[in-house]
C-alpha positions in Angstrom: 12.1 53.4 -60.9 14.5 51.5 -63.1 15.2 48.9 -60.4 11.5 48.4 -59.9 10.9 47.9 -63.7 13.7 45.4 -63.8 12.2 43.5 -60.9 8.8 43.4 -62.6 10.4 42.4 -65.9 12.3 39.6 -64.2 9.1 38.3 -62.6 7.1 38.5 -65.8 9.8 36.6 -67.7 9.7 33.9 -65.0 6.0 33.5 -65.3 6.3 33.0 -69.0 9.5 30.8 -68.8 9.5 27.1 -69.8 10.3 26.2 -66.2 7.2 28.0 -64.8 4.7 27.4 -67.7 5.5 23.7 -67.7 3.9 23.5 -64.2 1.4 26.4 -64.3 -1.8 25.0 -65.7 -3.7 28.1 -64.7 -1.5 30.4 -66.9 -1.5 27.8 -69.7 -5.3 28.0 -69.7 -5.3 31.8 -69.7 -2.9 31.8 -72.7 -5.0 29.3 -74.6 -8.1 31.4 -74.0 -6.4 34.6 -75.3 -4.4 33.5 -78.4 -1.2 33.1 -76.4 -1.4 36.2 -74.3 -2.3 36.9 -70.7 -4.3 40.1 -69.8 -2.3 42.4 -67.5 -5.3 42.5 -65.1 -4.9 38.7 -64.7 -1.2 38.9 -64.1 -1.7 41.5 -61.4 -3.6 38.9 -59.4 -0.4 36.9 -59.0 1.0 37.4 -55.5 4.7 38.0 -56.4 3.8 40.6 -59.1 1.2 42.2 -56.9 3.8 42.7 -54.2 6.0 44.6 -56.7 3.2 46.7 -58.1 -0.5 47.1 -58.7 0.0 49.6 -61.5 -0.8 48.0 -64.9 1.1 50.8 -66.7 4.4 49.6 -65.0 3.7 46.0 -65.9 3.3 47.0 -69.6 6.4 49.1 -69.5 8.4 46.3 -67.9 7.2 43.8 -70.5 8.0 46.2 -73.4 11.6 46.2 -72.2 11.9 42.4 -72.4 13.5 40.6 -75.3 11.5 37.5 -74.3 8.0 39.1 -74.1 5.6 40.8 -76.5 2.9 43.4 -75.5 -0.3 43.6 -77.5 -0.1 46.9 -79.5 -3.1 49.2 -79.7 -5.0 51.8 -77.7 -6.5 49.5 -75.1 -6.0 50.6 -71.4 -2.9 48.9 -70.0 -4.9 46.6 -67.7 -6.6 45.0 -70.8 -3.5 44.6 -72.9 -2.1 41.1 -73.4 1.4 40.0 -72.7 2.8 37.0 -74.5 6.0 35.1 -75.1 8.0 35.9 -78.3 8.7 32.1 -78.7 5.7 29.8 -78.4 5.6 27.5 -75.4 6.3 23.9 -76.2 5.4 21.5 -73.4 8.3 19.0 -73.0 7.0 16.9 -70.1 8.2 16.0 -66.6 11.4 14.3 -67.8 12.7 17.5 -69.4 12.0 19.4 -66.2 13.7 16.8 -64.0 16.8 16.8 -66.3 17.1 20.5 -65.8 16.6 20.6 -62.0 19.4 21.3 -59.6 19.5 20.2 -56.0 21.6 22.2 -53.6 22.7 21.0 -50.2 24.6 22.6 -47.3 23.5 26.1 -48.0 24.9 28.5 -45.3 22.1 29.5 -42.9 22.6 33.2 -43.6 22.1 32.8 -47.3 19.5 34.9 -48.9 17.6 34.5 -52.2 19.6 37.3 -53.7 23.0 35.8 -52.6 22.0 32.4 -54.2 21.0 34.2 -57.4 24.4 35.9 -57.5 26.2 32.5 -57.1 24.1 31.1 -59.9 24.7 34.1 -62.1 28.5 33.5 -61.7 28.0 29.8 -62.6 25.9 30.8 -65.7 28.5 33.3 -66.8 31.2 30.6 -66.5 29.7 28.5 -69.3 26.4 27.0 -68.2 24.2 26.6 -71.3 21.2 28.5 -69.8 20.8 31.0 -67.0 19.3 29.9 -63.7 15.7 31.0 -63.1 14.2 31.7 -59.7 
C-alpha cells in the first residue's frame, strides 16, 4: 500500500508542478474556478491517476503525505475535497520551459521509464539544481 500511495503522490505532484501546470490549461482553469484547488473527483478523471486508483480516499491520503500539496480540511467526503499547491503557481512563459528542457539522444532500446528516472535521480543527486520530473 505504501508503494501505491507513493506512486499516487508522485503523480499528483507532477500534475501540480510548474512543468505540467505551465502547459495544462484545463487544470489551470479548474484551479481558478476553485480558489487554487482541484476537486479529487476531477483529478480522478485524469488517465494516469485513474490507472493507479479510483479511490478518492487514497488520493487524499497521498496528497496529505506531500510537502508540496495541501488538502482542504473539513468533513467533506474525500471525492469533494480540494487539493492545491503549497506555493502558488506563477506562469513564467514558454522561454522558461524551453530553458529547462533536456533532450536525450541515443537511449538504449531496452530502456524503461523507470531506468531513465533512476539515471536522472543520480544526476539530480550529483548537484543538479532541481530534480527531474516525468
